[in-house]
Backbone as a chain_set.jsonl record, in Angstrom:
{"seq": "MDGSPAPVAPVAVDHDRYDDAYMRQVLRDVKSIAMVGASANWNRPSYFAMKYLLDHGFKVYPVNPGAVGQQILGQAVYASLDDLPERVDMVDIFRSSEAAGPVTDAAIAHGAKIVWMQLTVRNDEAARRAEAAGLRVVMNRCPKIEHSRLIGKLEWHGISSGVISSKKRRL", "coords": {"N": [[-35.284, 28.417, -62.273], [-32.216, 29.258, -63.798], [-31.582, 29.751, -66.523], [-29.361, 28.346, -67.532], [-28.028, 25.795, -69.234], [-28.721, 22.208, -68.283], [-26.451, 20.11, -66.862], [-24.849, 17.792, -68.958], [-24.614, 14.391, -68.96], [-21.373, 12.996, -69.306], [-19.897, 11.181, -71.768], [-18.431, 7.976, -71.065], [-14.91, 7.909, -70.317], [-11.748, 6.97, -70.932], [-9.254, 7.332, -68.789], [-6.574, 6.659, -69.017], [-6.068, 6.706, -71.728], [-6.491, 8.877, -74.047], [-8.739, 9.475, -76.588], [-8.162, 11.014, -79.762], [-10.302, 12.512, -80.873], [-11.914, 13.242, -78.828], [-10.103, 14.823, -77.329], [-9.792, 16.909, -79.159], [-12.278, 17.827, -79.308], [-12.759, 18.8, -76.595], [-10.706, 20.886, -76.654], [-11.785, 22.544, -78.599], [-13.917, 23.482, -77.451], [-12.962, 25.388, -75.603], [-12.469, 28.556, -74.536], [-11.591, 30.313, -72.56], [-9.432, 29.987, -69.845], [-8.591, 29.262, -66.598], [-5.617, 29.203, -65.023], [-4.387, 27.427, -62.539], [-1.891, 27.514, -60.251], [-0.073, 28.918, -61.884], [3.024, 30.381, -62.91], [5.297, 33.114, -62.489], [7.861, 32.796, -63.13], [9.949, 32.562, -65.699], [11.28, 30.154, -66.586], [9.468, 27.922, -65.821], [7.275, 25.219, -66.216], [4.426, 26.116, -66.418], [4.636, 28.705, -67.148], [5.602, 28.442, -69.745], [3.426, 27.023, -71.049], [1.424, 28.73, -70.282], [2.303, 30.96, -71.958], [2.131, 29.917, -74.585], [-0.551, 29.083, -74.897], [-1.908, 31.765, -74.523], [-0.718, 32.879, -76.981], [-2.109, 31.54, -79.006], [-4.655, 32.31, -78.856], [-6.276, 31.712, -76.689], [-7.826, 32.865, -73.773], [-6.414, 33.518, -70.791], [-6.45, 33.27, -67.394], [-4.175, 33.859, -64.88], [-3.952, 32.016, -61.753], [-2.749, 32.253, -58.618], [-2.22, 32.45, -55.436], [0.089, 33.486, -54.159], [1.08, 35.386, -55.92], [-0.585, 37.337, -56.237], [-1.613, 40.677, -57.376], [0.506, 40.838, -58.943], [1.557, 40.645, -62.433], [1.478, 38.105, -64.847], [2.92, 37.602, -67.831], [1.458, 39.756, -68.87], [-0.917, 39.475, -67.737], [-3.346, 39.86, -65.247], [-2.905, 38.394, -61.925], [-4.79, 36.26, -59.998], [-6.132, 35.288, -56.889], [-8.079, 33.118, -56.572], [-10.33, 30.947, -57.888], [-12.941, 31.989, -57.468], [-12.394, 34.949, -57.464], [-12.075, 35.608, -60.019], [-13.016, 37.631, -62.97], [-14.917, 36.518, -64.657], [-16.689, 33.503, -65.61], [-14.989, 30.828, -66.342], [-14.095, 28.471, -68.989], [-12.366, 26.363, -68.875], [-10.472, 24.82, -66.238], [-7.041, 24.621, -65.466], [-4.828, 22.691, -64.049], [-1.89, 23.222, -62.316], [-0.843, 22.042, -60.075], [-0.128, 19.72, -57.28], [-1.219, 16.246, -57.255], [-2.778, 15.491, -55.07], [-3.617, 17.995, -54.303], [-5.141, 18.689, -56.551], [-7.536, 17.681, -55.986], [-9.139, 19.578, -54.086], [-8.96, 21.792, -55.911], [-10.363, 20.944, -58.055], [-12.915, 20.659, -57.016], [-13.464, 23.278, -56.545], [-13.554, 23.983, -59.094], [-15.854, 23.025, -60.084], [-17.635, 24.177, -58.349], [-17.285, 26.797, -59.469], [-18.378, 26.584, -61.951], [-17.195, 25.675, -64.276], [-16.626, 24.047, -67.272], [-14.696, 22.295, -68.084], [-12.166, 20.241, -66.65], [-8.729, 20.02, -66.337], [-5.958, 18.248, -65.683], [-2.423, 18.643, -65.279], [0.612, 17.305, -66.563], [1.907, 14.498, -64.996], [-0.064, 14.948, -62.909], [-2.796, 13.573, -61.519], [-5.893, 12.713, -60.187], [-8.043, 10.462, -59.528], [-10.267, 10.266, -57.936], [-11.496, 12.9, -57.764], [-11.645, 13.258, -60.299], [-14.086, 11.617, -60.949], [-15.929, 13.152, -59.378], [-15.99, 15.515, -60.717], [-16.892, 14.527, -63.305], [-19.334, 13.409, -62.496], [-20.661, 15.837, -61.891], [-20.948, 16.749, -64.411], [-18.805, 17.88, -65.973], [-16.214, 17.731, -68.277], [-13.067, 15.804, -68.326], [-9.596, 15.756, -68.109], [-6.571, 14.282, -67.466], [-2.989, 14.17, -66.533], [-1.937, 15.38, -68.8], [-0.906, 17.803, -71.156], [-2.301, 20.831, -72.041], [-0.919, 22.403, -74.0], [0.822, 20.814, -75.433], [-0.882, 18.837, -76.275], [-2.488, 20.478, -77.87], [-0.756, 21.666, -79.713], [0.207, 19.287, -80.818], [-2.225, 18.072, -82.227], [-2.607, 20.079, -83.888], [-0.555, 20.179, -85.394], [1.762, 21.748, -85.023], [4.986, 21.333, -84.765], [7.135, 23.067, -84.073], [6.592, 24.169, -81.635], [7.177, 22.448, -79.591], [9.021, 20.808, -80.068], [9.077, 17.935, -80.679], [7.96, 14.869, -82.36], [4.834, 14.98, -83.738], [3.203, 13.074, -84.615], [1.427, 13.716, -86.621], [1.46, 14.353, -89.984], [1.469, 16.373, -92.654], [1.007, 18.567, -95.331], [-0.39, 20.648, -94.987], [-1.62, 23.368, -92.976], [-3.163, 22.465, -89.892], [-6.354, 22.456, -88.589], [-8.285, 22.614, -85.504]], "CA": [[-34.284, 28.183, -63.431], [-31.475, 30.298, -64.087], [-31.425, 29.876, -67.976], [-28.228, 27.756, -67.748], [-28.3, 24.422, -69.632], [-28.646, 21.292, -67.339], [-25.187, 19.395, -67.203], [-25.052, 16.477, -69.697], [-23.582, 13.508, -68.424], [-20.307, 12.738, -70.154], [-19.371, 9.722, -72.087], [-17.367, 7.337, -70.252], [-13.664, 8.369, -70.831], [-10.666, 6.042, -70.468], [-8.382, 8.417, -68.59], [-5.235, 6.282, -69.237], [-5.643, 6.753, -73.107], [-7.642, 9.675, -74.646], [-9.069, 9.525, -78.102], [-7.981, 12.483, -80.375], [-11.542, 13.253, -81.201], [-12.17, 13.826, -77.458], [-9.089, 15.871, -77.128], [-10.012, 17.988, -80.353], [-13.604, 18.519, -78.804], [-12.212, 19.57, -75.484], [-9.851, 22.125, -76.946], [-12.62, 23.486, -79.442], [-14.9, 24.149, -76.55], [-12.331, 26.209, -74.77], [-12.081, 30.003, -74.969], [-11.104, 30.925, -71.601], [-8.851, 29.134, -68.939], [-7.937, 29.57, -65.335], [-4.343, 28.372, -64.757], [-4.157, 27.387, -61.254], [-0.468, 27.377, -60.144], [0.748, 29.806, -62.947], [4.249, 30.86, -62.201], [5.931, 34.205, -63.365], [9.232, 32.336, -63.585], [9.973, 32.032, -67.225], [11.725, 28.641, -66.771], [8.518, 26.857, -65.23], [6.381, 24.818, -67.251], [3.394, 26.836, -66.425], [4.88, 29.876, -67.875], [5.591, 27.981, -71.084], [2.159, 26.583, -71.346], [0.511, 30.048, -70.542], [2.481, 31.602, -73.313], [1.501, 29.026, -75.75], [-2.015, 29.241, -74.965], [-2.152, 33.114, -74.968], [-0.446, 33.066, -78.313], [-2.873, 30.793, -79.609], [-5.911, 32.903, -78.775], [-6.977, 31.537, -75.558], [-7.808, 33.918, -72.544], [-5.759, 32.725, -69.715], [-6.34, 33.906, -66.08], [-3.416, 33.083, -63.908], [-4.184, 31.965, -60.31], [-1.708, 32.018, -57.783], [-2.397, 33.351, -54.14], [1.169, 33.965, -53.673], [1.424, 36.455, -56.842], [-1.719, 38.472, -56.359], [-1.045, 42.005, -57.179], [1.396, 41.026, -60.125], [1.083, 40.108, -63.678], [2.169, 37.17, -65.609], [2.613, 37.473, -69.407], [0.611, 40.766, -68.943], [-2.458, 39.003, -67.271], [-3.586, 40.197, -63.76], [-2.959, 37.429, -61.07], [-6.067, 36.166, -59.073], [-5.987, 34.432, -55.688], [-8.764, 31.857, -56.555], [-11.332, 31.126, -59.002], [-14.078, 32.924, -56.891], [-11.953, 36.077, -57.707], [-12.115, 35.685, -61.659], [-14.074, 38.255, -63.567], [-15.918, 35.824, -65.539], [-16.66, 32.076, -65.485], [-13.902, 30.245, -67.307], [-14.572, 27.243, -69.674], [-11.458, 25.074, -68.438], [-9.425, 25.018, -64.999], [-5.997, 23.979, -65.713], [-4.231, 22.473, -62.714], [-0.589, 22.869, -62.293], [-0.569, 21.511, -58.801], [-0.059, 18.32, -57.125], [-2.384, 15.348, -57.431], [-3.605, 15.839, -53.998], [-4.149, 19.439, -54.392], [-6.106, 18.663, -57.528], [-8.95, 17.414, -55.464], [-9.908, 20.807, -53.78], [-9.188, 22.593, -57.018], [-11.443, 20.379, -58.792], [-14.248, 20.883, -56.298], [-13.581, 24.737, -56.769], [-13.958, 24.282, -60.545], [-17.198, 22.571, -60.196], [-18.44, 25.311, -57.688], [-17.109, 27.89, -60.316], [-19.039, 26.505, -63.121], [-16.233, 25.52, -65.438], [-17.093, 22.848, -68.214], [-13.598, 21.209, -68.077], [-10.862, 20.204, -65.595], [-7.477, 19.583, -66.931], [-4.817, 18.087, -64.775], [-1.134, 18.719, -65.957], [1.367, 16.156, -66.736], [2.068, 13.85, -63.496], [-1.116, 15.216, -62.085], [-3.908, 12.615, -61.587], [-6.788, 12.341, -58.999], [-9.323, 9.818, -60.188], [-11.722, 10.568, -57.23], [-11.699, 14.261, -58.171], [-12.339, 13.342, -61.597], [-15.34, 11.193, -60.708], [-16.765, 14.106, -58.818], [-16.298, 16.314, -61.813], [-17.627, 14.061, -64.216], [-20.749, 13.541, -62.017], [-21.217, 17.165, -61.954], [-21.124, 17.257, -65.994], [-17.723, 18.308, -66.518], [-15.103, 16.861, -68.958], [-11.813, 15.656, -67.419], [-8.243, 15.368, -68.635], [-5.552, 14.129, -66.473], [-1.795, 13.723, -66.827], [-1.648, 15.705, -70.011], [-0.742, 19.484, -71.141], [-3.096, 21.415, -73.33], [-0.094, 23.152, -74.985], [1.416, 19.848, -75.838], [-2.045, 18.351, -77.028], [-3.12, 21.367, -78.901], [0.305, 21.623, -80.807], [0.243, 17.947, -81.542], [-3.259, 17.987, -83.054], [-2.705, 21.018, -85.201], [0.737, 19.866, -86.199], [2.841, 22.765, -84.936], [5.951, 20.844, -84.169], [8.13, 23.771, -83.561], [6.366, 24.696, -80.301], [7.593, 21.576, -78.559], [10.103, 20.055, -80.725], [9.06, 16.393, -80.756], [7.071, 14.444, -83.415], [3.481, 15.128, -83.107], [2.476, 11.991, -85.37], [0.7, 14.257, -87.716], [2.024, 14.671, -91.102], [0.588, 16.913, -93.52], [1.676, 19.703, -95.972], [-1.369, 21.86, -95.005], [-1.851, 23.647, -91.482], [-4.329, 21.574, -89.561], [-7.354, 23.251, -87.587], [-8.767, 21.735, -84.605]], "C": [[-33.509, 29.341, -63.84], [-31.114, 30.383, -65.503], [-30.078, 28.891, -68.379], [-28.599, 26.431, -68.233], [-27.908, 23.401, -68.551], [-27.247, 20.573, -67.832], [-25.749, 18.193, -67.909], [-24.183, 15.575, -69.103], [-22.773, 12.993, -69.627], [-20.187, 11.417, -70.572], [-18.372, 9.247, -71.34], [-15.975, 7.519, -71.047], [-12.722, 7.548, -70.233], [-9.448, 7.219, -70.199], [-6.839, 7.782, -68.721], [-4.936, 6.448, -70.834], [-6.892, 7.76, -73.676], [-7.478, 9.566, -76.093], [-8.802, 10.914, -78.631], [-9.214, 13.164, -80.538], [-12.033, 13.911, -79.846], [-11.397, 14.987, -77.081], [-9.58, 17.245, -77.948], [-11.432, 18.726, -79.699], [-13.255, 19.355, -77.547], [-11.771, 21.014, -75.775], [-10.736, 23.027, -77.882], [-13.509, 24.16, -78.386], [-14.218, 25.106, -75.413], [-11.96, 27.608, -75.289], [-11.257, 30.657, -73.789], [-10.69, 29.758, -70.405], [-8.333, 29.833, -67.564], [-6.905, 28.518, -64.973], [-3.856, 28.362, -63.364], [-2.703, 26.797, -61.048], [0.286, 28.011, -61.039], [1.783, 30.385, -62.12], [4.705, 32.152, -63.232], [7.376, 33.772, -63.73], [9.218, 31.809, -64.989], [10.483, 30.582, -67.547], [10.763, 27.541, -66.239], [7.595, 26.476, -66.395], [5.093, 25.434, -67.41], [3.385, 28.001, -67.195], [4.788, 29.565, -69.296], [4.07, 27.768, -71.551], [1.252, 27.782, -71.524], [0.92, 30.826, -71.67], [1.916, 31.146, -74.545], [0.127, 29.264, -75.917], [-2.455, 30.695, -75.218], [-1.852, 33.396, -76.364], [-1.203, 32.55, -79.261], [-4.384, 31.143, -79.482], [-6.9, 32.654, -77.804], [-6.828, 32.774, -74.522], [-7.337, 33.175, -71.482], [-5.782, 33.675, -68.416], [-5.373, 33.257, -65.246], [-3.906, 33.182, -62.465], [-3.228, 31.454, -59.437], [-1.789, 32.98, -56.603], [-1.017, 33.977, -53.867], [1.741, 35.192, -54.606], [0.418, 37.479, -56.969], [-1.129, 39.696, -56.396], [-0.064, 42.114, -58.363], [0.75, 40.661, -61.305], [2.025, 38.957, -64.155], [1.795, 37.19, -66.987], [1.549, 38.598, -69.724], [-0.813, 40.65, -68.346], [-2.222, 39.124, -65.886], [-3.553, 38.69, -62.977], [-3.963, 37.447, -60.121], [-5.658, 35.117, -58.073], [-6.793, 33.103, -55.97], [-9.799, 32.087, -57.621], [-12.646, 32.006, -58.581], [-13.625, 34.478, -57.161], [-12.04, 36.454, -59.286], [-12.961, 36.777, -61.977], [-15.032, 37.706, -64.383], [-15.883, 34.235, -65.179], [-15.841, 31.605, -66.69], [-14.401, 28.81, -67.862], [-13.59, 25.996, -69.14], [-10.593, 25.789, -67.15], [-8.414, 24.086, -65.339], [-5.085, 23.891, -64.518], [-2.703, 22.085, -62.819], [-0.182, 22.901, -60.719], [-0.33, 20.164, -58.572], [-1.28, 17.516, -57.306], [-3.219, 15.505, -56.285], [-4.204, 17.043, -53.808], [-5.166, 19.439, -55.454], [-7.501, 18.533, -57.159], [-9.69, 18.776, -55.146], [-9.942, 21.904, -54.855], [-10.217, 22.064, -57.88], [-12.838, 20.715, -58.287], [-14.559, 22.402, -56.569], [-14.099, 24.874, -58.176], [-15.341, 23.851, -60.805], [-17.98, 23.604, -59.619], [-18.517, 26.598, -58.621], [-17.964, 27.838, -61.479], [-18.442, 26.215, -64.328], [-16.738, 24.178, -66.087], [-15.888, 21.678, -68.167], [-12.642, 21.388, -67.056], [-9.814, 19.544, -66.292], [-6.294, 19.672, -65.971], [-3.532, 18.063, -65.571], [-0.688, 17.351, -65.954], [1.779, 15.781, -65.282], [0.748, 14.142, -62.702], [-2.379, 14.234, -62.37], [-4.608, 12.453, -60.285], [-8.01, 11.736, -59.671], [-10.553, 9.989, -59.276], [-12.177, 12.046, -57.62], [-12.302, 14.167, -59.515], [-13.671, 12.712, -61.808], [-16.323, 12.151, -60.392], [-17.074, 15.176, -60.041], [-17.218, 15.907, -62.971], [-19.16, 13.919, -63.825], [-21.378, 14.659, -62.073], [-21.478, 17.664, -63.364], [-19.94, 17.656, -66.619], [-16.9, 17.247, -67.281], [-13.829, 16.906, -68.126], [-10.66, 15.148, -68.251], [-7.281, 15.382, -67.624], [-4.157, 13.735, -67.209], [-1.468, 14.097, -68.459], [-1.522, 17.313, -70.031], [-1.431, 19.676, -72.329], [-2.054, 22.016, -74.219], [0.442, 21.991, -75.754], [0.211, 19.034, -76.814], [-2.459, 19.162, -78.039], [-2.037, 21.559, -80.111], [0.491, 20.291, -81.468], [-1.049, 17.734, -82.545], [-3.357, 19.051, -84.022], [-1.564, 21.041, -85.941], [1.717, 20.93, -86.075], [4.16, 22.217, -84.022], [6.99, 21.617, -83.558], [7.91, 24.288, -82.192], [6.886, 23.453, -79.363], [8.729, 20.557, -79.12], [10.262, 18.453, -80.714], [7.847, 16.213, -81.797], [5.701, 14.428, -82.874], [2.573, 13.545, -83.671], [1.515, 12.547, -86.469], [1.517, 14.737, -88.758], [1.323, 15.255, -92.123], [1.311, 18.104, -94.061], [0.756, 21.027, -95.766], [-1.47, 21.916, -93.407], [-3.234, 23.05, -91.041], [-5.04, 22.599, -88.511], [-7.809, 22.183, -86.736], [-10.091, 21.66, -85.108]], "O": [[-34.088, 30.362, -64.212], [-30.217, 31.196, -65.728], [-29.836, 28.734, -69.575], [-29.528, 25.884, -67.64], [-26.881, 23.614, -67.907], [-26.972, 20.481, -69.029], [-26.816, 17.653, -67.617], [-23.06, 15.929, -68.743], [-23.273, 12.637, -70.694], [-20.369, 10.51, -69.759], [-17.465, 9.983, -70.95], [-15.914, 7.307, -72.258], [-12.811, 7.363, -69.019], [-8.859, 7.842, -71.082], [-5.917, 8.564, -68.487], [-3.782, 6.354, -71.251], [-8.068, 7.396, -73.707], [-6.413, 9.56, -76.709], [-9.185, 11.899, -78.0], [-9.238, 14.382, -80.357], [-12.511, 15.046, -79.843], [-11.901, 15.997, -76.591], [-9.707, 18.364, -77.45], [-11.594, 19.944, -79.625], [-13.489, 20.563, -77.543], [-12.268, 22.043, -75.317], [-10.445, 24.222, -77.952], [-13.79, 25.353, -78.499], [-14.869, 25.519, -74.453], [-11.268, 27.791, -76.291], [-10.348, 31.45, -74.033], [-11.439, 28.832, -70.094], [-7.711, 30.895, -67.581], [-7.132, 27.339, -64.7], [-3.009, 29.175, -62.993], [-2.361, 25.747, -61.594], [1.47, 27.671, -61.041], [1.629, 30.797, -60.97], [4.514, 32.178, -64.447], [8.001, 34.392, -64.59], [8.596, 30.815, -65.363], [10.171, 29.955, -68.559], [11.145, 26.372, -66.192], [7.239, 27.222, -67.306], [4.571, 25.329, -68.52], [2.399, 28.364, -67.837], [4.065, 30.22, -70.046], [3.64, 28.453, -72.479], [0.512, 27.963, -72.49], [0.061, 31.364, -72.369], [1.34, 31.844, -75.38], [-0.341, 29.623, -76.997], [-3.322, 30.888, -76.07], [-2.634, 34.112, -76.991], [-1.079, 32.999, -80.4], [-5.253, 30.394, -79.929], [-8.047, 33.102, -77.837], [-5.846, 33.516, -74.494], [-7.907, 32.109, -71.249], [-5.174, 34.745, -68.425], [-5.638, 32.122, -64.851], [-4.237, 34.268, -61.991], [-2.892, 30.271, -59.495], [-1.476, 34.164, -56.73], [-1.037, 35.071, -53.302], [2.67, 35.898, -54.213], [0.56, 38.419, -57.751], [-0.211, 39.952, -55.616], [0.233, 43.223, -58.807], [-0.448, 40.379, -61.318], [3.217, 38.93, -63.849], [0.669, 36.896, -67.388], [0.812, 38.462, -70.701], [-1.684, 41.515, -68.433], [-1.228, 38.678, -65.313], [-4.236, 37.812, -63.503], [-4.129, 38.444, -59.418], [-4.926, 34.179, -58.388], [-6.268, 32.036, -55.649], [-10.07, 33.175, -58.13], [-13.27, 32.644, -59.429], [-14.539, 35.298, -57.071], [-12.066, 37.634, -59.638], [-13.825, 36.936, -61.115], [-15.956, 38.399, -64.807], [-14.986, 33.823, -64.444], [-16.045, 31.983, -67.844], [-15.081, 28.089, -67.133], [-14.008, 24.845, -69.018], [-10.18, 26.947, -67.096], [-8.689, 22.899, -65.514], [-4.613, 24.913, -64.021], [-2.281, 21.012, -63.249], [0.658, 23.666, -60.245], [-0.303, 19.391, -59.53], [-2.347, 18.097, -57.505], [-4.422, 15.661, -56.492], [-5.259, 17.142, -53.181], [-6.112, 20.21, -55.289], [-8.453, 19.053, -57.742], [-10.685, 19.111, -55.788], [-10.768, 22.815, -54.799], [-10.956, 22.874, -58.439], [-13.768, 21.006, -59.039], [-15.71, 22.777, -56.789], [-14.943, 25.721, -58.468], [-15.951, 24.342, -61.756], [-18.968, 23.998, -60.238], [-19.496, 27.343, -58.631], [-18.308, 28.886, -62.025], [-19.028, 26.444, -65.386], [-17.23, 23.303, -65.375], [-16.087, 20.464, -68.204], [-12.314, 22.491, -66.62], [-10.06, 18.471, -66.843], [-5.758, 20.696, -65.547], [-3.58, 17.407, -66.612], [-1.328, 16.401, -65.502], [1.972, 16.665, -64.448], [0.571, 13.404, -61.733], [-2.873, 14.212, -63.497], [-3.959, 12.072, -59.311], [-8.849, 12.407, -60.272], [-11.697, 9.884, -59.719], [-13.387, 12.22, -57.765], [-13.275, 14.835, -59.864], [-14.395, 13.134, -62.71], [-17.427, 12.134, -60.937], [-18.206, 15.598, -60.278], [-18.064, 16.627, -63.501], [-20.075, 14.219, -64.592], [-22.59, 14.662, -62.286], [-22.069, 18.719, -63.592], [-19.981, 17.8, -67.84], [-16.908, 16.059, -66.958], [-13.548, 17.838, -67.372], [-10.798, 14.19, -69.012], [-7.121, 16.385, -66.929], [-4.142, 13.108, -68.268], [-0.892, 13.325, -69.225], [-1.946, 18.013, -69.111], [-1.324, 19.023, -73.367], [-2.439, 22.129, -75.383], [0.527, 22.251, -76.954], [0.463, 18.688, -77.968], [-2.803, 18.649, -79.104], [-2.392, 21.599, -81.289], [0.916, 20.23, -82.622], [-0.832, 17.222, -83.644], [-4.158, 18.948, -84.952], [-1.437, 21.727, -86.955], [2.529, 21.06, -86.991], [4.356, 22.559, -82.856], [7.708, 21.135, -82.683], [8.843, 24.798, -81.571], [6.945, 23.763, -78.173], [9.166, 19.61, -78.468], [11.334, 17.849, -80.735], [6.996, 17.064, -82.055], [5.414, 13.964, -81.77], [1.544, 13.097, -83.164], [0.868, 11.756, -87.155], [2.344, 15.593, -88.443], [0.418, 14.547, -92.565], [2.164, 18.653, -93.364], [1.016, 22.146, -96.208], [-1.431, 20.931, -92.669], [-4.253, 23.143, -91.726], [-4.431, 23.373, -87.772], [-7.769, 21.005, -87.089], [-10.92, 20.934, -84.56]]}, "num_chains": 1, "name": "protein.A"}
């Protein structure tokens, strides 16, 4: 026994509609993120998402084999999850739905707790494998948008979050 807790079978999740409580708990449990498909181009969605997550206290490791040796937003770029200096809590996938399968398998092998597939990225078979291994899965969502929606930070994405309050919300 290596001292790690055994994976807990996740509660069945409807990947067509996520409950806010589920999303809050996922985001609360994340401190470190591997962003697979991170881009150094300031006008790419992964760049915006990475900037937001860094600005909100998350440790983000950009993973992009084509940009190894460079930095994105001051963070060293890694070729793969195997090259990261620590085990991350979440793997955020900015790749195609097809590519999400092998990335999910790498996230399982890495020991991540959460696999998050970005907007337009959905791979139900990969999600089943991850959930069978004890990981939580989010598909076709953006953690930047979900985080800002749940804490009521409208200025970060310019759309109504559905959260109205005079007080700053915490996850």
